[in-house]
C-alpha positions as CSV (number, residue, x, y, z in Angstrom):
1,M,95.7,126.5,68.9
2,T,98.3,124.8,66.6
3,L,98.8,125.5,63.1
4,T,98.6,123.0,60.4
5,P,101.8,121.9,58.3
6,A,100.1,123.9,55.3
7,E,99.7,127.3,57.5
8,R,103.3,126.8,58.7
9,A,104.6,126.4,55.1
10,T,102.8,129.4,54.0
11,L,103.8,131.1,57.1
12,S,107.3,130.6,56.1
13,E,107.2,131.8,52.7
14,F,105.7,134.9,54.2
15,A,108.4,135.4,56.8
16,R,111.3,134.6,54.2
17,I,110.0,137.6,52.2
18,M,109.1,139.9,54.9
19,L,112.3,139.3,57.2
20,P,115.2,138.2,54.7
21,G,117.7,139.4,57.2
22,G,121.2,141.0,56.0
23,S,123.5,143.8,57.2
24,G,124.7,141.3,60.0
25,M,121.1,140.4,60.8
26,S,119.6,136.8,60.7
27,G,116.9,136.2,58.3
28,A,113.6,133.9,59.2
29,D,115.1,131.3,57.0
30,D,118.0,131.3,59.5
31,L,115.5,131.2,62.8
32,Q,112.8,129.0,61.6
33,L,110.2,131.5,63.1
34,S,107.3,129.6,61.7
35,D,108.0,126.9,64.6
36,C,108.5,127.2,68.3
37,P,109.0,131.5,68.0
38,V,105.4,131.7,66.4
39,D,104.0,129.1,68.8
40,R,105.2,131.3,71.7
41,V,103.7,134.6,70.3
42,L,100.2,133.0,69.6
43,S,100.3,131.3,73.0
44,I,100.6,134.9,74.6
45,E,98.3,136.7,72.1
46,P,95.7,134.0,70.8
47,A,93.7,136.3,69.5
48,L,95.8,136.8,66.6
49,T,95.5,133.5,65.7
50,E,92.4,133.4,63.6
51,P,93.0,136.6,61.6
52,M,96.7,135.5,60.9
53,R,95.1,132.3,59.6
54,R,92.3,133.8,57.7
55,F,95.1,135.8,55.9
56,L,97.3,132.8,55.1
57,A,94.5,131.0,53.6
58,I,94.3,133.9,50.8
59,Q,95.0,132.3,47.3
60,G,97.7,134.5,45.2
61,R,101.0,134.4,44.2
62,V,103.7,135.5,46.7
63,E,107.1,135.8,45.4
64,N,108.0,139.4,46.7
65,L,107.1,142.4,48.8
66,N,104.6,143.5,46.3
67,D,102.8,140.2,45.9
68,I,102.4,140.4,49.6
69,E,101.3,144.2,49.6
70,V,98.5,143.1,46.9
71,L,97.3,140.3,49.5
72,A,97.6,142.8,52.1
73,R,95.1,145.3,50.7
74,T,92.2,142.4,50.4
75,D,92.5,141.4,54.5
76,P,94.6,144.4,56.3
77,A,93.5,142.9,59.5
78,G,94.7,139.5,58.4
79,F,97.9,140.9,57.3
80,K,98.1,143.2,60.5
81,A,98.0,139.7,62.7
82,L,100.6,138.2,60.5
83,A,102.8,141.1,60.7
84,T,102.6,141.3,64.2
85,V,103.1,137.8,65.0
86,L,106.1,137.4,62.9
87,A,107.8,140.8,64.2
88,N,107.2,139.6,67.7
89,A,108.5,136.0,67.0
90,Y,111.7,137.7,65.2
91,F,112.6,139.8,68.3
92,M,111.8,137.3,70.6
93,C,114.8,134.8,69.5
94,D,117.7,135.0,71.7
95,K,120.1,135.1,68.4
96,V,118.3,138.5,67.2
97,R,118.6,139.7,70.9
98,R,122.2,139.0,70.6
99,E,122.7,140.6,67.3
100,I,121.0,143.6,68.3
101,G,122.6,144.1,71.7
102,Y,119.7,143.5,73.9
103,P,119.8,140.8,76.4
104,G,115.9,140.8,76.9
105,Q,114.1,142.0,80.1
106,E,116.2,141.9,83.4
107,A,115.4,142.2,87.1
108,R,117.7,145.2,88.0
109,D,118.3,147.5,91.0
110,S,116.6,150.6,89.9
111,S,119.2,152.9,91.8
112,I,122.3,151.5,90.0
113,G,123.3,154.5,87.6
114,L,121.2,157.2,89.0
115,T,122.9,160.6,89.4
116,E,122.5,162.8,92.2
117,I,120.0,165.1,90.1
118,D,117.9,162.0,89.4
119,L,117.9,160.7,93.1
120,A,116.8,164.9,94.2
121,L,114.1,164.7,91.7
122,I,112.7,161.1,93.1
123,D,112.9,162.6,96.6
124,S,111.2,165.5,95.8
125,M,108.3,163.4,94.4
126,K,108.1,161.3,97.4
127,S,108.0,164.1,99.5
128,A,105.1,165.7,97.5
129,G,103.0,162.8,98.7
130,V,100.0,161.2,96.7
131,S,98.8,163.6,94.1
132,W,95.7,162.5,91.4
133,R,93.2,164.2,89.5
134,R,89.7,163.0,90.0
135,S,87.9,161.5,86.8
136,P,84.8,163.0,85.4
137,P,81.9,160.8,86.0
138,D,80.7,158.8,83.5
139,H,77.3,160.0,81.7
């Protein structure tokens, strides 16, 4: 499901206000969040699309965070969807990950960097065998 050009324009305005950047961090305007990054988030979690669309359709002045807060009170679930989409889109951007020093998920050998104490703890868990608690029966 794709967003309309009008929804993308409204989304861009919210993103500009909610993610202004500064202190060495990119803002939403620098990243064009309302395009591919948002589409990527919505492809991963399509359930956020409709509540976010509903929130984007709310009529009202949006010039600053106070205006957004007022609108958020009219549709808290829609605002939560919008905020979730924007935050995830922001941190999925390569530029932002470089700015915070996070390369993203990487496959690594889990034994690299383990101390003797770490290995001893792992060995004691391995030698203990499988252990679990039974769940209580459903009523």
